[in-house]
C-alpha positions in Angstrom: 7.4 -22.9 -28.0 5.8 -20.5 -30.4 6.5 -16.2 -30.3 9.6 -16.6 -28.6 22.1 -6.1 -23.6 25.4 -0.1 -22.6 25.4 1.6 -19.3 21.8 3.1 -19.7 20.4 -0.5 -20.3 22.3 -2.0 -17.6 20.6 0.3 -15.2 17.0 -0.6 -16.6 17.7 -3.9 -16.2 19.1 -3.8 -13.0 16.0 -2.4 -11.6 14.0 -4.8 -13.4 16.0 -7.6 -11.8 15.4 -5.7 -8.2 11.6 -5.9 -9.0 11.6 -9.7 -9.8 13.5 -10.4 -6.7 11.5 -8.6 -4.4 8.7 -10.5 -5.7 9.9 -13.7 -5.8 10.5 -13.8 -2.3 6.8 -13.7 -1.7 6.8 -17.0 -3.3 7.4 -20.5 -1.4 7.9 -23.9 -1.5 4.8 -25.6 -0.1 2.7 -22.5 0.2 -0.5 -24.5 0.4 0.7 -26.9 3.1 -1.9 -25.7 5.7 -4.6 -24.5 3.6 -4.9 -27.1 1.3 -2.4 -29.9 2.1 -3.7 -32.3 -0.9 -3.6 -29.8 -3.6 -0.2 -30.8 -5.0 -0.7 -34.3 -4.9 -4.0 -33.9 -6.6 -2.7 -31.9 -9.4 0.1 -34.4 -10.2 -2.0 -37.3 -9.6 -4.3 -36.1 -12.3 -1.3 -35.1 -14.6 0.2 -38.4 -14.6 -3.1 -40.4 -15.2 -3.6 -38.3 -18.4 -0.2 -37.5 -19.8 0.2 -41.4 -20.0 -2.5 -41.7 -22.5 -1.9 -38.3 -24.2 2.3 -37.4 -24.0 2.0 -34.9 -26.8 -0.1 -32.6 -23.9 2.9 -32.3 -22.2 4.7 -29.9 -24.7 1.3 -28.0 -25.0 1.4 -27.4 -21.4 4.6 -26.2 -21.0 4.2 -24.0 -23.9 0.9 -22.5 -22.3 3.3 -21.7 -19.0 5.7 -19.7 -21.0 3.2 -17.9 -22.9 1.4 -16.9 -19.8 4.4 -16.0 -18.1 5.7 -13.8 -20.8 2.6 -11.6 -20.7 1.9 -9.7 -17.3 3.7 -12.3 -15.6 2.9 -16.0 -14.6 -0.7 -15.0 -13.5 -3.1 -17.2 -15.5 -4.2 -14.2 -17.7 -4.0 -16.3 -20.8 -7.0 -18.5 -19.1 -9.4 -15.7 -19.2 -12.0 -15.4 -22.1 -12.4 -12.6 -24.2 -15.4 -10.3 -23.8 -17.7 -8.0 -25.4 -15.6 -5.0 -24.6 -12.1 -6.9 -24.6 -10.2 -9.1 -27.0 -8.3 -11.5 -24.5 -4.8 -13.1 -24.8 -5.9 -16.4 -25.8 -7.7 -14.9 -28.7 -4.1 -13.0 -30.4 -2.2 -14.8 -33.0 0.8 -15.9 -30.8 -2.1 -18.0 -29.1 -4.2 -19.6 -31.6 -2.6 -22.9 -31.1 -2.1 -23.0 -27.5 -4.1 -26.0 -26.3 -4.6 -27.6 -22.9 -7.2 -24.9 -21.5 -9.8 -27.8 -20.9 -7.1 -29.6 -19.1 -6.6 -26.4 -16.7 -10.3 -26.3 -16.0 -10.5 -30.1 -15.0 -7.7 -29.7 -12.6 -9.1 -26.5 -11.3 -12.4 -28.3 -10.5 -10.7 -31.0 -8.6 -8.8 -28.6 -6.4 -12.1 -26.4 -6.2 -13.6 -29.3 -4.7 -11.1 -30.2 -2.2 -10.4 -26.6 -1.2 -12.7 -23.9 -2.6 -11.3 -20.7 -3.4 -7.7 -21.6 -2.4 -5.6 -22.7 -5.5 -4.9 -20.0 -7.9 -5.1 -20.7 -11.6 -1.7 -19.4 -11.9 -0.3 -22.0 -9.5 -2.3 -24.6 -11.3 -0.7 -23.8 -14.7 3.0 -23.9 -13.0 2.5 -27.2 -11.5 0.8 -28.7 -14.5 3.4 -27.9 -16.7 6.3 -29.2 -14.6 4.6 -32.7 -13.7 3.3 -32.8 -17.4 7.1 -32.9 -18.2 8.1 -35.4 -15.7 5.0 -37.7 -16.7 6.5 -37.4 -20.1 10.1 -38.7 -18.6 11.5 -35.0 -18.6 13.3 -33.0 -15.9 11.8 -32.1 -12.7 12.0 -28.7 -11.3 10.9 -26.8 -7.9 7.7 -24.8 -8.5 7.1 -22.4 -5.4 3.8 -21.5 -5.3 1.7 -18.5 -3.9 0.9 -16.8 -6.9 -2.6 -15.2 -7.6 -4.6 -14.7 -10.4 -4.7 -11.3 -12.8 -7.8 -9.8 -13.8 -6.4 -8.2 -16.9 -5.8 -9.9 -20.4 -4.9 -7.8 -23.5 -4.7 -9.6 -26.9 -2.1 -6.6 -28.0 0.1 -7.5 -25.0 0.4 -11.0 -26.5 1.5 -9.8 -29.7 4.0 -7.5 -28.3 5.6 -9.7 -25.6 5.8 -13.6 -26.9 8.6 -13.8 -29.0 7.5 -15.0 -32.6 9.2 -17.7 -34.7 10.6 -15.6 -37.0 12.6 -13.7 -34.2 16.5 -13.0 -34.8 18.6 -13.3 -31.6 18.6 -9.7 -31.0 14.8 -9.6 -30.7 15.0 -12.9 -28.7 17.7 -11.4 -26.1 15.5 -8.4 -25.7 11.8 -10.3 -25.3 13.8 -12.5 -22.6 15.6 -9.5 -21.0 12.4 -7.7 -20.7 11.5 -10.6 -18.6 14.8 -10.4 -16.4 16.0 -13.9 -18.3 19.6 -13.6 -20.1 20.9 -15.2 -23.0 21.6 -18.8 -21.2 18.0 -18.9 -20.2 17.1 -18.3 -23.9 19.2 -21.6 -24.8 17.9 -23.4 -22.2 14.4 -22.7 -22.2 14.3 -23.0 -26.1 15.7 -26.7 -25.3 12.0 -27.3 -24.6 11.5 -27.6 -28.4 13.3 -31.1 -28.0 9.7 -32.3 -27.6 6.3 -31.2 -29.3 5.4 -29.8 -32.9 5.0 -26.9 -34.7 3.0 -25.9 -37.9 4.1 -24.8 -41.5 2.9 -21.5 -41.0 5.3 -21.0 -38.3 8.4 -21.2 -40.7 6.8 -21.3 -44.4 8.6 -18.6 -45.4 11.8 -20.2 -44.9 10.7 -22.7 -47.4 9.0 -20.7 -49.8 9.9 -16.8 -49.5 12.3 -16.0 -47.2 13.5 -12.6 -48.5 10.6 -11.7 -50.4 11.6 -13.2 -53.9 10.5 -16.8 -53.6 13.7 -17.9 -52.2 14.8 -20.4 -49.3 16.5 -19.6 -46.1 20.3 -20.1 -46.6 20.6 -20.8 -42.9 18.2 -24.0 -43.2 19.8 -27.3 -44.1 18.9 -27.5 -48.0 18.4 -31.5 -47.7 16.3 -30.8 -44.6 14.6 -28.1 -46.4 13.7 -30.4 -49.5 12.1 -33.1 -47.2 10.1 -30.7 -45.6 8.8 -29.5 -48.8 8.3 -33.3 -50.1 6.7 -34.6 -47.0 5.2 -31.9 -44.9 4.5 -28.3 -45.9 4.1 -29.4 -49.8 2.9 -25.9 -50.7 2.7 -22.3 -49.6 -0.8 -22.9 -48.1 0.1 -26.2 -46.2 -0.1 -25.8 -42.5 0.6 -29.5 -41.4 1.8 -30.3 -38.0 5.4 -30.9 -37.9 8.0 -32.2 -35.2 10.2 -30.1 -33.7 12.8 -32.5 -33.2 12.1 -35.4 -35.7 12.5 -39.2 -34.4 12.8 -37.7 -31.0 10.1 -35.5 -30.5 8.5 -37.3 -27.6 11.9 -37.7 -25.8 13.2 -34.5 -23.4 16.9 -35.1 -24.8 19.8 -33.2 -26.4 19.2 -34.0 -29.9 17.0 -30.6 -30.5 21.0 -29.0 -29.7 22.2 -31.3 -32.3 19.8 -30.6 -34.9 20.4 -26.7 -34.0 24.1 -27.2 -34.9 23.6 -29.1 -38.0 21.1 -26.2 -39.5 18.1 -28.2 -39.1 16.6 -26.1 -36.3 12.7 -26.1 -37.7 12.3 -22.3 -36.6 14.1 -19.3 -37.4 14.2 -18.6 -33.6 15.8 -22.1 -33.4 18.4 -21.1 -36.2 19.3 -17.8 -34.3 21.0 -19.4 -31.5 23.8 -19.9 -33.7 24.1 -16.7 -35.0 26.6 -15.3 -32.1 29.7 -16.6 -30.9 28.4 -16.9 -27.4 25.0 -18.4 -27.9 26.4 -21.1 -30.2 29.1 -22.0 -27.6 26.6 -22.2 -25.3 24.5 -24.6 -27.2 27.8 -27.1 -27.6 28.7 -26.9 -24.1 25.2 -28.3 -23.1 25.2 -30.6 -26.0 28.5 -32.1 -25.2 27.4 -32.3 -21.4 25.6 -34.7 -19.8 21.9 -35.2 -20.1 21.6 -35.0 -16.1 23.7 -31.6 -16.4 21.1 -30.3 -19.1 18.0 -31.1 -16.7 19.9 -29.5 -13.9 20.4 -26.2 -15.6 16.8 -26.5 -17.6 15.4 -26.7 -14.1 17.0 -23.6 -12.7 16.0 -21.6 -15.9 12.3 -22.8 -15.4 12.0 -22.1 -12.0 13.4 -18.5 -12.9 10.7 -18.0 -15.7 7.9 -19.3 -13.4 8.8 -16.5 -10.7 8.6 -13.7 -13.3 6.2 -11.2 -11.9 3.9 -13.1 -10.1 0.9 -11.5 -8.3 1.1 -12.3 -4.6 -0.3 -10.9 -1.5 -3.3 -8.7 -2.0 -2.8 -8.5 -5.6 -5.3 -10.0 -8.2 -7.4 -12.8 -6.9 -8.0 -16.2 -6.7 -10.6 -17.2 -9.5 -13.4 -19.6 -9.2 -13.3 -20.2 -12.7 -9.8 -20.2 -14.7 -11.8 -18.5 -17.8 -13.5 -15.7 -16.4 -12.8 -13.0 -13.6 -14.7 -13.3 -10.2 -17.9 -11.4 -10.5 
């Protein structure tokens, strides 16, 4: 998915949790049931038609949802274009490889034609991400709606809030705690790496220069590293696309967790999940459980993430065009 607790900290997190909960209460299932009753079916039908022909887009749309929610909450700030006076999130390094913007625009056009000025771009991202994963054969989760679109988007905030692929466990836990998510949420949401791809640039240091002396990351399985060097990232300058879950990257299953325990997690942030007894144990428990149990736990974590700091009520706006604020 890319740029992925003492007493004082507990008080702070407790306060943040209260803020998140107070915002969550304003999102609701079927928010558009009266104002635009066909909205969710329009989104679902479009997603199903297109993911069938482009299944790799499902992982990309899920990643977009994650990157949007981790900066200013789930408010579609990621969709805004840069202006002459502001560099927006989408032009920040963590988002250079995010794709699916045209897809969201097409969905927005459809719902605008049905119900002008009613459906937020933020809700579209959340619904599209869920529907895309379901269309690709993955889990379903509840998506309460009622989010409004933010009007601020800053590249610097994406850089400071989206966990980079080189993150260690402490950094990952901090990034997630800042969003009201705990270590179990971290393990479950990282499980989305069971589908999709990455680029050599996201992990090349693990192969060629891990500690600055031309060495390899000792936590990466040596046979896997050799295979990556021979077939994918053949030089430090290569930026080839690499499957996150080789042999199973289009199937939402448990094999990602098996690879992590075998020291074959592609990113440093994947390997980080085994660097504490607690998170490694949870990885093992998820892997040893049923696929249905993983789906159920993943669904709860996704709903929790989708509620991060959503703008509701009179906050923000309902954008006419997702790439720019209303004039």
